[in-house]
N, C-alpha and C positions, 0 to 999 in steps of 0.2 A: 370045608372052608378054604383050605389051601388051594383046591382046584378052582374056586371062584376067583380068588385073588390072582392066580396065574392067568386065568382067562381075561381078567380085567386088564392086567398088565399087557397082555398080548394085544388086546383091542386098542389100548392107548398107543402102543408102538406102531400098530398098523395105521391108525389115524394120523400119527405124526409123520409116518412115511408118506402117506397120501398128500398131506399138506406140503411136505418138502418137494414132492414130485410136481404138484401144481405150481408151487412157487418157482420151481426151475423152468417149467413150461412158460410161465408168464414172463420170466426174466429173459428167456431165449427169444420169445416173440418180440419183446421190447427191443432187444439188441439185434435181432435179425433184420438187418437193413436190406439185404437182397432177397428176402423172403424164400430162402431155400430150406427152411426148417432147421437150420443149424447156425450156431454162433461161431464163426470162423474168422480167419485173417482178413478176408474180404470185407466182412462186417466191420471189423476194427478200422479198416482203411476208410470206409464210408463215414463212420462216426467221426473220425479224425478230420475228414474233409468238411463235414458239417460244422464242426467246432471252429475250424479255420475260417470258414465263410462268415460265421458270426463275428469272429474277432476282426476280420477284414472290414465288415460293415461298420463295426464300432470304431475302428481306426479311421475309416473314410469319413464318418460323421464327425469325429474329433478334428480331423484335418480341415473339414469344411468350416467348423466353428472357429478354429484358429485363423484360417484364411480370412473369414469375414471380420474378425476382430482386427486383424492387421489392415484390412481394407478400410475399415471405419477409422482406424488411427491415422492412416495416410490421408484420408479425406479431411480429417480434423486438423492435421498438420499443414497440408498444402492449401486447403480451402479453395478449391477450383470453382470457377464461375462458368456456367453453361448457358447457351443461347436461350433455351426454354425458360430460364429463370427471368429473362428480361420481360417476358409477357406476364409474369406473376404480378397480380395487383398489389402485393405487399412489397415488391422490390422498388427501391428508390436509389438512384445514383447519388452518392454523397457529393458534397460540395468540393471536396479535395480529391483529386485523382492523379494517377501516374500512368504514363505510357511507357511500356517496356517491351523488350524482346522476350520471346518464350525461351527460358533457359533449359538446360539439360534435364533437370529433375521433372519438369512438366512434360517434356517431350517423351521421356522414357517411362513415366508412370502410367500404368494401365488405367488407374482410376481417373486420370486427368486427360485421357484421350478426348479430343474434340472440345476441350475447354477454351474459352475466349478471354480468360483473365483469371484473377484470383483476388480474394479479400485479404486484407491485412489490417486488423484493428490494433493500433498501437497508441500508447500514451493517451488513452481516453479519446482517441480520434478515429473515426470510421473512414476507411479509405479503400478504394478498389484500384487494382493494377490491371490495365487493359493491354493485352498483347497487340503489338503493332499490326500483325496480320489479320486482326479482327476488329480494327477501329470502325470500319464502315457498318458493322452490325449494331452499333450502339445509336446510330442516328444523331450524332453530336457534331457540332462545328467547333473549330479550334482557332484561336488567334495567338500569334500571327500565322501559324501553321501547326502541323502535328509533329514537328521535329524536336520539340522540347520534351522535358521529362515530367515536370510537375505543373499542374494546372489548378485553377480555382474557378468556380462557377461565376458567370456574369450575374450580378444581383438582379438584373432586369430581364434576363433571358436564360432560363434554366436548361436550355439545350445548347448553350454556348459556353465554352470554357476558355479562359484566358491564361496564357503562360504566366507563372508567378513573376518572372523578371519584367513583364510588360504590364502587369495588372493595374497598378496605380496610374501609370501614364495613359493607358488606354481609356480608363474611366474618366480621367481629367479631360481628355479631348472629347469624349462622348458627351459630357455635360456642357462643355463650351459649345459644341455643335447644337445641343438642344436649346441652349439659351438663345442662340442665333435664330433657330426656327421659331421659338416663342415670340421673339420680337417681330419676325416677319408675319406670323399669324395674327398677332394682336394689332397689326397695322402701324407699327412704330415708324417714326421718321428717322430716328437715329438710335443706335445702341453701342455700348462699349463694355467689353469684359476684360477686367484686369486681374491677372493671376498674382496672388500675394502669399508669401510664406512668412509667418510670424517668427520672430527671434525666440529661441529656446530660453525658458526661464528656470533658474535653479532654486529660486525662493519666491514665495508668493504670500502676501499678507491677505488674510481673510477679512472681508468686510461683513460685519453683521448688522442686524437691525433693519428696519424698514426704510424705504426710500424717503428722503426728506419731503415735506409737504410741498406740492407744486412741481415736483420732479418725477418723471415717469421712469420706473425701472425697466430696463430693456435686456434682452438676451445678449450673451457675449457675441453671438454671430452678427447682431445688428449694430453693436457698438463699434463703429469704425474709426472712432477718434482715439488718439492717445496710444496707439499701438506702435511697436517697433518691428519693422520688417527687414529681413535679410535679403529678400528678393521681391521684386515687383516688375511685372512686364505686361504690356497690353497683349492679350491673347486673341482678341477679335474685336473688330470695329467696323460698322457699316451704316450707310444711310439709305433710306427708302423714300419713295414718293408719299407713302402713307395711304391707308384705306380703312374701311370699316373692319372692326375686329372679328376674327373667327376663333372660336375656342380651341386652343392647342390640345393635342393628344400627348400627354406626358408619359415618359418612360423612366428616365433616370432620376428626375426630380419630382416624381409623382407624389411623394409624401412630404415635400418641403413646404412648410407652412407659409413662408414669405412669398414663394412663387405662386402658390395657390391663392393667396390674398391679392397679389398683383393681378392675376387673371380675373378674379372675381370683381375687382374694382374697375378694370378696363371693360369688362362685359356689361357693367351696370350703366345704362344710358342716362340715368338721372344724376349721376355724380362722376362726370368725366375726369379722368386723370391725365395730367400733362407731363409729369416727370416723376421718376422713381429711382432710388438708389438702394441697392440691397447688398448684403454681405452673406455669401453662402459658404458654410463650412463644409469642406469636401468629405471629411470623415463621417458626416451624417448620412451620406448616401453611398459610401464605398462598399458596403456589404461585408467587409472583412474586419472583424473586431480584434483588438489586441489579445484578448483571452484565447481566441482561436489561433492567432499567429504564434502564440507561445507553444501550443501543441504541435503545430506544423513544423516549427523550428526544431523541436525535440525529435520529431520523426526524421527530418532531413539530416540532422546531425547524427542520429543513430545509424543511418544508412551510409554515413561518411560521404555525403553529397553536398555539403555546405559550401557556399561561395564566399565572397569577401564582404557580404552584408547579411543581416538577419531580417526576417519578415517583421519581427517585433519592432525593430528600429524604424522600419519603413512605415508601419502603422502609427507609430508615435510621431513621425514627421508629418504624416497625413493629417493628424489632429491639429496641426498648426498651419494648414494650407487653406486658403480661401479664394473664392472667385467674387470679385466686386463687380456687380452688375448695375449699369447705369442705362436707363432707357427713357427716351423722349417720344411724345405723341403729338 
């Protein structure tokens, strides 16, 4: 019995020894990097090199991730505009723009190379800043030139931008010129345009109720009686031989109901018109409303570029300006 137990123990020991030998061989084969049948210093060096390579790859991938995040952050901060974006069907040049030099941060930034401007949405107002060396790429025209800083779009020509300082004066003259052309096309014998500015009122009584029987209610623009004006000047006056009417092509006064009504009556052969007097309120066709002017003033003030007047005050003045149009056929 003892002999059987001894033999069994001997077999177990031999099996364990064989298992250990095989494990050793497997371990050496796994660790033997230079395939010389031994695990030595050279194998350790190779293993260390492989580990280092893996660490380097992970470090490189991490650096690329960090660099991309930094790049995206810089793009979000500087908001550069590139030439290829102008051909995008979704891209629309906003009404308010700024012409500026390309400053240091855009010159030195890698993500802004070849940029032609940048976006800056401020105070609920969408605006783009165009670099002066890239103006020609936008295909726009500027009045009086491109030497000013802030511009607003011409309400009748979306490819033309007018300097803010000239905006209302330019549109005033443009509408006077159009009234002159209307008179000429309609075959008038005489016309006169008088520019008037209504006195500012600090109190106003509201009249309620319907117009009295037999009296026609009229728009404020047409009620030319009983107004106080602080300025009145003849802006244009001319006489013609007269001829058969040709329908005018309107641009600035395209949506003015009184002008359209005048043209319709003059073109009607069955009810000839001999004389007409109209009052045209300039703010109705200026294109720049007071709510928009408030936002623009806030942007300009925030950039510390304000002058001695505000756009809001100018739009308020515009609401009191009229062109009195008198025409004879």
